N, C-alpha and C positions, 0 to 999 in steps of 0.2 A: 289301947296300944299294948298293954301287958298281955292281954288275952291273945292278941295277934302274934306277939313275939313267942309266947309259949306254944301256940299252935304251930308256928313256923318251925320251932325246934323239934317238936315231936311228930308233926305230919309232913312238913316240907323237907327238912333235912334228913330225917331218918325214915320218912315215908311209912310210918306204921299206923297212922290213924287218918281218919277222914274228917275234915271240918263238917260239923253238922249244919252250920250256917255258912254257905258259900259267900264269897264276895260278889256283889252285884255292881258291875262297873258301868256307869252311864256313858252315853255317846260323847258327851263333852270331854270325857277323859280318854277314851280309846279312839274316837274319831271315825269309826266305821258306820256308814249309813246304809239303810236297806237298799238304796239304789246301786250299791256296789255288788249286790248279790245277783246271781243269774235270775232271769224271769221264772224259770222252772222251779227253783228252790223257794222263791217267795210264794209262788202259787201252791206248792205242796204244803208249806207251813200254814198258809192261810186256810187251805182246805181242811187240814187236820184240826186246827184251832177252832174253826167254825163248827166242828162236830163235837167240841168239848174236850179234845185231847191236847196235851202239851206237845209242842214241836219246835225244834231248834236246828239251825245250821250248826254243824259240829265239826270239831277236829281240824284237819289240815286247812280247810278253807278259811277258818277264823284265824288260824296261825299265820297263813300267808298274807292275809289282808293286814294283819298287825305289823308285819315287817315290810309292807309295801310291794309285795309280789302279787301277780294275778293268779288266782287259784285255777287248777285244771278241773277240779270237781267240787261240787257243793253237796256234801252228804247231809242227810237229815236224821236226827235222833228223836224218838217219840215214846210216849208211854202207851201208845196203841199197839196191840199185838199184830203180828203179820196178817192174820185174817181180818182184823178190824181195819187195817190200812187198805187192804185189798177191796174192802167194801166201800171205802171212801172214793176210790178212783177206778173208773171203768177200764182205763188202759194201764193195767198193772198185773204183775205176776210174782209169785213167791218162788225164790230160788235158794239154794244152799242146803248143805247137809249138816256140816259141823255147827253152823249157826245160821238160822233162817233170816233172810232179808227180803225186802220187797223192791222190785224195780218198778218205778212209776214213770210212764212216758208222758212228757209234757212237750208237745211239738217235736222239735228235733232233739230235745234233751231227754236223757234217761237218768232219773234221780234215784239214788240208792237210799232207801229208808230202813233204818234198823230200830228195833225195839230196845229200850233200856235193858242192859244186861244186869243180872243179879249176881250176888256173891256166890262163888263156886263152893259147894259143900264138900265134905270129906268123901262123899260117894261119887264125885265127878269122875267120869270115865276118862282115864289117861293111859298112855303106854308105859312101859317099864322105866322110861327116862323122865316121866312126868309131863309129857306133852299132852295137852287137852285134846281129846278126840271128839267129844260131843258137848255142845255148849248152848243148847236151847233153854237157858235159864233166864227168865226175865225178872227185873227188879225195879228199884227206884232210880231217879237221876243221880243221887249221891253214890249209889252202888255202881252205876254205869261209869261214872267218872273214875272211881277207884279201880275199875277193871281196865281202863285205858292204859296204854304203855307209858307215855311220857307226859309230863305236866303241860307241855306246849300243845299237846293234842287233846287235852281234857277241858276244852273251852266250848261253851254253848252260847250261840248268838240267837237272840229272839228278835226276828224282824218286826214284830208288832211294837215292841218297846225300844228297840235298838240298844238293848243292854247285853252285856256279856256276863254269863254266870261262870264263876271261876272257883272251883273247889280246892285246887292244889297249887295256887299261886303261879299258875302258868304264865300269866301276863308279866309278872315280875321276872320270871326266869328268862322269858324271851328278851326283855329289856336288858338283862344281865348277860345275854348271849350264852346261856347255859342250857344244855339238854339233860334234863333230870328224869330219872325213872320213878314211876309211882310204885311203891311197894318195894319188897326186897329183891334186888336185881337178879340174883341167882335163881330164885324161885320163879320170877317172871320169865327168864330166859328158858327155863326148863318147860314152862307151860307152853311157850311158843318160841322156838329157837330163831325164827325169822326176825324177831325183834332185834337181834344183833345186827343183821343186815340193815334193818330199818334205822337203827341208831347211826350207823355209818352214813347212810344216804342222807338223812335229815341234817346231820352235823355238817356234811360237805355242802349240801345244797343251801342251807340257811346260814352258814358261817358260824355255827355254834360250837362250843367246846363241850364234849361229853363229860358229864360229871364223873369224877374219879370212881365213885362208888358203882357207877354203871359201866364204866370202861374197863376196870381192872379184871372182872371175870370173863370178858369176851374171849381173850386168847385161850384160856384154859377150858372154855366150854364150846369152842368152835366146832368140835367133833359132833355136837348134837345136831348140826345141820344135816348130817348124814341120814337122820331119821325123818326129815321133812319130805313130803311127797314131791316128786320131780316137777309136776305141773305148777305147784305153788312156788317152788324155788325159782322156776323159770319166770313166773310173773314178777316176782320181787326183783330178780336180776334185770328184767326188762325195764322196770320202773327206775332202777338205779342207773342203768346205762342211757336212758332217754330222759333223764332229769334236767339236762342242760348243764350239768356239773359232773359229767362222767369222769373227766380226768381227775378231779378232786376225789371223787368216790373211789376210783381204782387205786389212787395213791393211798387213801386212808384204809382201804381194804387190805393192802399189803402191810401197812403199819400195824393193823390190828390182827394180822395173821389169818384173815378170813378168805383170802383168795385161793388157798390150797384146796383143791377138790371141787370148787364151784364150777370152774371151767377147767377140767382136768388138764394138767400140764401147762396151764396158762402161766404159772409162776416160772416155769422153765423158759417159756417164750420171752417173758419180760426180762430174763437175765441175759438174753441175746441182744446185742446192740441194735442189729437191724430189725429184729422182731419187735423190740420195744418201740423203736422209732415209728415203725409202721402202725402199730396199735395206737400209739399216742396221737399220730396224725389223724387217724380215723376217728378217734374219740373227740379230738378238738374240732374236727369238721362237723361231727354230729352235734356237739354242744353249740357251735355257732349257728347251725340251722334251727335248733330248738329255740334258742334265745331270740332269733329273728322271726319266729313264727312260721318257718318253712317246714314242709312235710319231711319226715324221715322214714327210712325203711329198716325195720328190725332185721330183715334178711340180709341187707347190706352190712349192717353193723356186726352181726354174728359171723358173717363171711370174713370180715377183716380180722376179727378176734381169733379165728381158727385157721387162717390161711397158712401161717408158718408151720402149723402142725401138719397140714396137708402137704406142704412143700417137703418137709422132712420125711414123711412116709412115702411120698411119691419118689423121692430120690433113692430110698432103700429098695423099692420095688424095681426101679429101672436098673439098679446095680445087680439085682438078681436075674436080670435078663428079660424082664417083662417088657412088652411093647409100650411105647411112650403114652399113648392116649388111653388104652385099657388100664395101664398102671395108674393114671390120674383118677379114673373113675373108681378104681378099687380103693385108692388112698382116701378119696372123698367119703366113701361109704364107711370105711374103718374109723375115720375121725368122728363122723356123726354118730356112729354106733357107741363110741366111748362117751360122747356127750349125753346120749339118751339115758345112760345109767344115772345121771345126776340132774340133767335139765330136760324136761319134756318139751323139746322144741317141736312146735306144731308141724304137721305135715306140709302145710302151705309155706311156712317160713323155711323149712328144710328144702323144699323145692326151689324157692328163690335163691337160697345159698348155693345149691348145686349148679343152677343155671349160670350164676355169676362166675363160679370157679371154672365150669366147663368151657366158657367162652374165652378164657384167657389165652390158651394156645392159638386160638384162631386169629388173634391180633397180629401174630407173627407173619401171616400170609398177606402180602400186599401186592399181589399180581393177579391178573385175570379177573374173573367174576367174584372171587371170594370176598374181597372187601365190600362189594356192593351187597352181596347176600348177608354179610354180617350186620350192615346198617339196618337191615329189615327185621332183625331179631327183636322180639318184644322187650328183652332185658338188655338191649345194647347199651342204653344210657347208663344203667347201673354198673354194667361190666366195664364200660369206658371209664367211669369215675374210679372204679377199683384199679384199673390200669394206671391211671394218673397217680394214685396213692403209691402204687408199687414203684413208679419212677421217682416220686418225691422222696421215698424212703431209701433209695439207692439199690433196691433189689434188681431193677432192670435199667437199661440205658434210657435217659430222657428222650433220646431221638425218636424212639418208637411211639411214645405217648404224644410227642409234638407232631409227628406225622399224622396220627389219627385225629388230632385236634384240627389240623389244617384240612384234612380230607373231608371231614364232616361239613366244614363251611364252604368248601369249593363246590363248583357246579359245572356240569357239562364237560367241555373240552379240558378245562383247567383240572378237574378231578381225574379225567382219563390220563392226562399227562403226568400225574403224580404216581401212577402205577409203576411198579418195578417190573423189569423184564422177567418173564416166566422162565424157570429152569426146566430143563428137559425132564427131570424127575418129577416135576410138579404137574406136568400135562397128563391128563387122563387119556388113556387109550380108549378110543371109542370103536366099538365093533360095528362095522357097516353091515346092515341087513341087506342081503341080496334080494333084489326084486324078482319076483317070478317072471320068467320070460314068456311073452305072448307068442303065439304061432307065427305072427308076422315078423318077430325079431329073431326067430330061430334060423340059423344059416341053412341054405338049401341042401348042404351036404348032410345035415342032421334031420331034415324034414322027412 
C-alpha cells in the first residue's frame, strides 16, 4: 500500500516516473471478456502471440469498454516490428511516415497494429516549436505506455488472459472521471499540439473532467495548432464532430479557446444568434444519428458549419452588383479556400459541400418542370435536409420546407396540383427551328 501511494504521488499525480511493475487487473475486477472484442482484433492478437510476440488491444477500445461504450476501433500494440507483423499476415501493409504502423485486413475489418514506441532521445527530429516530426523509435511496453497521451489511453488488454495491464493508474482515473496527462503537459502539447483537441474531445465524449495540470496550459498554447499539418487537423476535427457528442465538444472548444482559427471565423458565426442556432441544430442532428447508429455525411456537416460564412460573402458580392447565382459560386469558392489554409478538406467532401450549397436556390422554384428535375438530383436528399435546418433555425420561412416535404410524398396528379403558376419571366423562350421546305410545299409563285 505504501509503495502504491508513493508511486501514485510521484508518477500518477506529477507524471514524472513510470511504474516498473504495472498493475495487472483480472477480469473479475474490470469485467471485460474477450467476447466483447471484435473478431478481427482477437484473431490478430492470437496470430502474433502464436508466433511468440506480445500483442494487446490497446487505448481507446479498452477505455470505452470500461465505461460501457461500444468502441469504434480496436487497435493492437505489439513488440513485433512492422516488418515482422507484415510477415505474420498475408493481407497487410505498412503505412505512415511520422510513425510506421501496419494495417492488417481481417475479413471486413482493418486492424491498426503499432509497435511499442520507445523513449524519445535528445536527437529526436522536431520543429522549432518542439513538435515531433519523425518517430520510428521502438521500445518496451513500459516505454510505450509512457509515450501515450492520457492515462485512460495507456491500458493494454490481453485477450488470452483477459487481464488489463495498467502502468499509469488509468483504470482508477476513469473511475474518478478524470482525464490526466502522462508526463509534463506543456512538453507533451509541444510534441503534438493535436493532444489539446484530443483532450477536449475525450472529456466531452466520456464525461470526464480534464485534470487542472493538463487543462491550464491549453489556452496559452492553442497557437501551436497553427503548425499542425492541415490534413491531420482535419482528421482530428472530423473525429470530434462525428463523436456523437459534438455539441459538448464545440461548447468545450470555446471554453478552452481552441475554436479560433480551426474553422476560420467560426467564432464569429457562433456569436450570431441565427448562425449559432443553425450550427447547434446541425450538430444535435448529427449526434442523434451517430448515437442511433445511422450513417452521417461529413460533407453535410461541414456544409452546415460554413453556410453562414457563405451567406455573408454572398450578400457582399450581390451588393457589389454581381449576378445572384454566379455570386453564390464565387462565395462558395472563397469560403472553402479560406478553410484550405487550416483544414485539408478532401476534394470529395468539398464537392459534396458545394453540391448541397448550390442546390439551395433551386428550392425556390416551384413551377413547371424544375421541381421534378430537382428531385432527380443525386444530392437532393442531403440538400433537402439542409433546407429543413435553414427553416428550423429561422433563416427562411417554414412554408418553403413544408412544401418540399409534401411534394416529395405526393404522386401523380396530386403532385402536379401543388405546382405554382409560372411567371412570365420564368418561362424560357424557345427558338423554333424552321423546317426546310420541300419542293412540294413551295408556293407556285416561288417555284
